[in-house]
N, C-alpha and C positions, 0 to 999 in steps of 0.2 A: 670803239663805240659799244656801250652797254646794251643790254637787251631792251631796256625801257625806251631808249632813243630809237633803236632799230624798229621796235613795234610802232612807235609814234610815226615814224617816217613811212612805214608800210601802210598804216591807216590813212595818213594824209594822201599818199599816192592813190589809194583806192577811191577816196572821196573826189580827188581831182579827176580821175578817170571817169567816174560816174557823171560828174557835172559836164565833162567834155563830151561824153556820149549824148547826154541830154541836150546840150547846146547844138550838137551836130544834127540830131534827128528833128529838131525844131527849126532848122534853116539857118543856124548860126555859122560863123567863120566865113561867111560870104561864098559858100560852096553851092548854095541853091538846093541843097538836099532837104526836102521837107517831107518827112514820113508821117508826122503828126501836126495837125494845124495848131498854130500858136493860140488860137481861140479856145482850144480844148486843153492843150498842155503848153503853158507859157514857157518861153525861152528863159533859162535861168538868169542870163545877163539882163533881160528886160525886167524880170521880177526883182532882182537886186537893185536895179535903177530906180524902182519905186520907193526904195528906202529913204532917199533924199526928200522927195515931196511929202512922204508920210511923216517923217521926223520934223520937217519944217512947219507942217500944219499944227504941231503941238499935240496931235492925237496919239502918236506912237508911245510916248512916255506915259500918257494917261491910260491908254489901253493896256500896256504892258504891266504897269504897276498894279492896276486893278486885278488883272488875271493872276499875277503872281501872289498878291495878298490873299485872294480867295483860295488859291491852291495851297499855299503854305500854311495858312491858318487851319484849313480843313485837314491837311496832312498831319500837323502836330496834334490836333484834337483827336483825329482818327487813330493815331498811334497810341496816344495816352489812353483813350477809351478802350480800344481794342485789346491792348496789352493788359490793362487792369481787369477787364471782364474775363479775358482768357485765363489769367492767373487765378482769379477767383473761382471760375467754374472748373478749372483743372484740378483744384484742391477739393472743391465741394461737389462730390459726385452726384448726390441726390438732386441738387439744384440743376446741375448740367443735364441730367436725364430729363428734367422737366422743361428746361428752357431751350435746349439745343434744337429741337424740331422747329420752334418758332424762329430762331435765328437762321436756320437753313432756308426756311420759306421766305424770309425777308431778303436773304442774300440772292435768292433766285429771281427777284424782280429785276427787269432790265432798268438800268440807271436812267435811261432817257424817258422811261415811263414814269419815273418818280418825280422828275423835274417839274412837270405841270402841276403836280399836287403841292409842291413846296411854294410855288409862286403866290397862291392866294393866302397862304399862311404867313410868309416872310417878305413878300413884295418883290419888286424888281431890283432892289439894292443888292449889296454883296452878301447879305445874310443867307439868301436862298442858294447862292453858289457855294458858299462855305459849307452849308448843310449838305449839299449834294456831293462835294468833295469829301466831306467827313463820312457820309454814307458809303461812298465808294471805297475809301481806305479802311474804314473801321472793320469790315468783315474780313478783308485780307489779313490784317494784323491779328484780329481775334482768333481766326482759325489756325494761323501759324503758331500763336502763343499757346492756344489750347492744346494743339497737337504736340508742341514742345514739352509741355508739362506732362502729358500722358505718355510721351516716348522716353522719359527718363529711365535709364537702365536700372533694373531692380538690384543688380549686383552692387552698384555704387551706393544705392540707398542702404543696403544691408551693411556695407563696409563702414559707412558713417555711423550707423546705429551700433555696430559692434564696438566702435571706438568711443561710444558714450555720447554721440552727438544727439542733440534735440532737434525739434522742428526748425528752429532758426538756423542751425548749422546745415541742415538738409537744404533749406532754401538758399543759403548763401553759397555753399560749396558744390551743390549738385543741381538743384532746380534752375536757379537763375543763370548760371553759365550755359546750360542747355537751352533755355528759353531765349537768351540773347542771340544765340546763333540762328534760331528760327525767326526771330523778329527782324534781324538785319537781312535775312534772306528775303523777307517780305518787303523790306524798306525800298529796295531798288524798284520793285514793281509798283509799290505804292506811290512813288514820286510821279510816275507816268499816269497812274490812275487819278491822282489828285488834280493834275492838269486837265485830264479828260473830263473829270467831273465839273470843273470850273467852266471849261469851254462849252460843254453840253448845256449847262445851266444858262450860259450867255446866249446860246442859240435860241433857247425857248423864250427868254425874255430878259432884256437888260438895256441899259442906256450907255454902257461903255464896256470895254474889254476886248481882247483879241478875238474871242468867239463871236461877239456882237459885230465887230468890224468885218470879220470873215463872212458872216451871214449876209451882211449888206453887199459886200463885194461880189459874192456869188450871185445874189439877186440881180445885180447890175451887169453880170457877165464880165466883170473885171478880173480876168484870170491872172493878170500880173500881180494885183494886190492879193488875190487868194493865195497864190503860191509863195509870195513874200511872207505872209502871215504864217503859213505852214512851215516855212523854213525857220522863222523866228521861234516857233513853238518847238521844233526839233532841236534847235541849238540849245535852248534853255532846258529842255528835258534831258539831253545828253549831259549838260553841265551839272545839273542837279544829281543825276545818277552817279556821275564821277565823284562828286562831293560825298555822296552817301557811301560809295565804295571806300574812299579814303578814311572816313569816320569809322567804318566797319573794320578796316585793316588796323586802325590805331587802337580801338577799344577791344578788339578781339585778337590782339597780337599774340596772346598766349596760346591760341588755337593752332594745332599743327596743320600744315598745308598738305593736301593730298597731291602726290606727284604721279601722273599717269604717263605711260610711255606713249610717244607719238607726237 
């Protein structure tokens, strides 16, 4: 058995153990052990049983597709915008000295505080959620790209210049490879942030989406539906992060891997 399968089995065993413990402390397995009331922490078997009625109602696919579209469009736009501005300001020092404090101040705003501002501008539709996902992802990618450009090793720049390389050669062989590493480091975090932005936007105001449905379920004290939606969000977040890791491994396969003892 290779290391990949061994790791997958260990991870699966850990997940099963967590769910078994969760089921146990909420009165599952018929043992009568209730350390936490199911009204506060829903039993996982009860939460998963909600999947059938949720799907049969036709709302599951509608909510899921809405949230994923909002998150993915915001993610793509945030990556493109953040990387483009990060590259531009990384090269253009005078502009970066002027604009960087403004970007830092905007990045310091809590995302949930921005959501109510976007609603009057963009309405209750998906546009305001896409904007919030974009706002959340943009700054992560921007600062990583900006720091990636600024952290290029001077020795590599001098080596390319000594060999007669121009600015295009510097960008192709030195700057972009360094920046791509920083961008992909931000990508894994950005996937979760994009989902967070979409869900937070749906909390504030929406007519569909997992966040909208989660807010309604919480208001009705329907903890089974609440935990079901949380589990759905977790599954899709992990899936998207794994996809990002595989894309990173393929595009950056030239990068040497650091092997640490232990």
